[in-house]
N, C-alpha and C positions, 0 to 999 in steps of 0.2 A: 504493500500500500504506500502511495506517495505521502510524504510529510507535508508537501505544499500543494496549493491549488495551481493548476497550469492553464486555466482558461477563465474568462469572464472578469467581472468587476472586482471580485475578491483578489484575483491575481494582480490586477491593475493597481489597486490601492496598496497591496503588499509591496509591489515593485517601487512605487513612488516613495513610500516611507523608508524602505530598505536603502535606496540610493541616496535619499536625504541623509540618512544616518551614517552611511559609510563614506560619504563624499570627502571628509577631511583626509582619509587614508587611501582613497581610491587609486590615485596615480601611483603612489608608492607600491601598493599591493599588486597592481597590474604588472608592473615591471619586475618586482621581486619574485612573485609567485610563478611567473611565466619564464623566469631566467632571462628576461629581456626579449623573449620571442615575440611578444605582442607588438613591439616596435617594428621588427622585421616583417611580421604579417601585415601590418597596416601599410608599410611601404610597398610590399608586393601587390596589395589590394589597389592602391592608388595607381601603380604602374599599369595594371590590367584595365583600369578604367579608360586609359588612352584619352586623357582630358585635353581639350583644346582651350586656347586662351579666349578671353572675353565671353565666357559663358556664365550662367547662374547655376550654383550648386546648392542643394538643400541637403544638409547632413542631419538625418533623423536619429533620435536617441544619441545625441552628440556627446553626452557625458561632459567631460571637462574640455572638450574641443580639440583633442589631439589630431583627429583626421583632418579637420578644417585647417589647422595650423600647418600640418605637413603638406597639404595641397598647395597652400599659399607660398610655401618655400620654393615651389617649382613652377607654378602657373599663375598667370595674371587673370584671375577670375573673381567673382563675387560669391561669398559663401554665407549662408544663413544656417546656424545650428539651432535645432529645436530639441527639447528634452522634457520629459514628464516631471522630472525632479527639479524644483525651484532652486535647491541648494547646488545642484550640479551646474545649472545655468549661471548662478552667481559666481561660482568658481571659474567657469569658462570666461565670463566677462572680465574677471580680475586678471586672468592669464593673458587675455588679448591686450589689456592695457600694459601689462608688464613687458610683453613682447613687442609692443608698439606696432601691431599689425593692423593695417587698414583693410577695407573690403571684407570684413567679417563681423557678423552680429549674432547674438544669441537670444532666443526667446523661449519661454515656457509653453509647452503645448503637447497635444496628444497625437500620436502617429495615426490613430484611427479616425481623426477628425482634424485634418491639417488646415490651418487658417491661411490658405493660399488659393488664388484663382485657378481654375482649370487651365491646362495648357500654358503654364507660366514658368516652368523650371526646365532647364536643359539636362541636368544630371542629378539624380537622387541617390545618396549613399546612406547606408546604415551598417555600423560596425559593432558587432557583438551586442546588438540591441534587439534584433528581430526575434530572438528566442524569448525575450521578456515581454513581448506584445501579447495581449490577452485574446485577440482575434486576428489570426494571420490573414484570413481572406479579406476582412474589412480593411486592414492596413494596406494590403497589396492593391485593392481597388482604389484607395486614396492615392497611393504612389502613382498608379497609372493615370488617374484623373489629373494630377497637378503637373505631370511631365508633358512637355511639348511633343508634338508629332516628331518622330525621329529621336526622342529622348532616351536616356539610358538609366537603368536601375542597377546599382551595385550593392550586394549584400555580402558582408564578411561575417562568418559565424563558425562556432565550434561544431565539429562533426565527430562521428565515431570513426576512429582510425581504420584505415584499410589494411594495415598490417596486424596480424594476430599478436605478435610479440609486442609491438608498440602499443597496441590496444590494451594488453594486459598491464603493462607498466603504467600507461596513462590512467587506467581505471584505478589501480592501487593509489597512485599519487593524487588523482582528482577526488576520490571518495574518502580517503583515509588520512593522507598526509597534509594536503592543502588546507582542508577545513581546520585542522588542529593548529597549524602555523598561523593562519589568518585570525583565529579567535584571540590571539594575543594582541592584535592591533585593531580589531573591528568587531562588530556584533557577530556572534558565532553562526546564527542561522543564515546569514547572507552567503556564506561560503559552504554551507550545506545545501542551500538552494541551487547554487551554481552547478554542481555535478548532476543533481536530480533534473534540473531543467534541460541539460544536454541529453540525459537518458530519455526524456519525454518529448524531445524535439523531433519533428518528422524527418524521415530519411532524405538524403540528397535528392533522389528522384521525385519524392513527394513534393519537396520545395519547388523543384523545376516545374512540376505539373501545376502547382498552385499559381506560380508566376504566369504560366500560359493561360490558365483558366480565368485569371483576372484581366486578361485582354492583351497581354504582351505578345508580339509577333513570334518571338523565339526566346529561349532561355538556354544558358550554358553554365557549366560549373568547372571549377579548377581547384583541385586539392593542393594544400600546402602542408609540408612536413608530415608525410605519410597519412594525410587526411585528418590530422588533428584540427585543422581549420580548413574551411572551404569558402571559395569566392563564388558567388552566384551572380550572373549577369542577365538582365532582362532588357529587351529592345522593343521600344514602342514603334509601331508602323508609322511611316511618314505619310 
């Protein structure tokens, strides 16, 4: 039996409160618990997006803004980050001031009800946040709605490793070691939720099917590090 709810408003409110609570240690724990791999995965994700200059990018579930900041190091674009957690948004805004980065802003909002006009965004990204959404289908319909014709969707998310050996090591670390280490720095249930949320996340091919069913012309996936993380791309018809 799962310890946490993985659908509906109960999940949404838990996720909002959880990320508010862990926000002060979020960046440190991301880098520390992944041995810095989260930085590598985000860079590979951004490379796969094949971003052109002078476009608009919406980074959903932006957290403290790392994807947006990384994009702006390499591309002349405008980025808007949106997150359900007001404290994450506050931290992202502080980081943008410290980095003195223009062309980036952050707002509080819900991935399932985006406050943007239809056909207004060139590229939509979501990095390790799709798994935390309470209704995948509703969110994907919103992503499709706000993207312009010819727009691109990029999802970076944890997956179940393709290698049995890596999968075994990953499971031991994710379920038993990571939550214990994290509990010294943050609320303990947040890092018990993480491995369970990966266990209950749909398969790679199910995610691709959901992308297609929400209206996208085609979907593709690219595994990273033996499938520990996966990049999903969706393309809106022109």
